[in-house]
C-alpha positions, 0 to 999 in steps of 0.5 A: 320842601321842608326844611327844619333848623335850630332856633337861633339865639336871639329867637331863643331869647324871645321865646324865653320872653314869651314863655314869661309872658305866658306865665303872666297870662296863666296867673291873670286867669288863676291857672297853674303852669301846667298843660291842663292849666294852659288849657283851662286858661284858654277856656276861661279866655274864650269867656273873657278875651281880655288878653290880645289873641296874638298875646295868648298865641305867642305866650301860651304856645311857647310855654306849652312847647316848654313844658312838653320839652321839659317833661318829654324832651325834645328841641325848639326848631324852625320849620320852613315850607312853601307856606312860611316858617313857624316855631315848633318842637322836634322830638330827639328820639325820632325827629317828629314835629309838634306845633305848640303855638298852632295847638293853642291858636286852634283851640283858641279859635274853636269850641273845644275843651282845651283843658281836656284836650292838651293833656292828650296832646302831651300824651301823644308828644310823649309817645312819638317814639 
């Protein structure tokens, strides 16, 4: 069974801290605070993994989610299922769920071109209605 609930205030505060860390990571790799900038940063990290992977996932994942919400609307939620509990963003118009942290994690661990893929993810998110 899938359970969706808003992020509590303390987790929202943590999310805001992670967005700040994501901004610092982007700056370190000389990337813009944008969706394609996050993709470029992921691609740069694959060649120079000087930031811990979990920090990349949390910092860039929360930054990606914030950018999608700022651009296309939505809210942060916790999704709980039989596998555990994870933060995600949810479109207000139709309730669709996007896992921004997982999107970053996947691209850190595979041989994708994240700079090209993340704008496509944003396009799909924007059209989910």
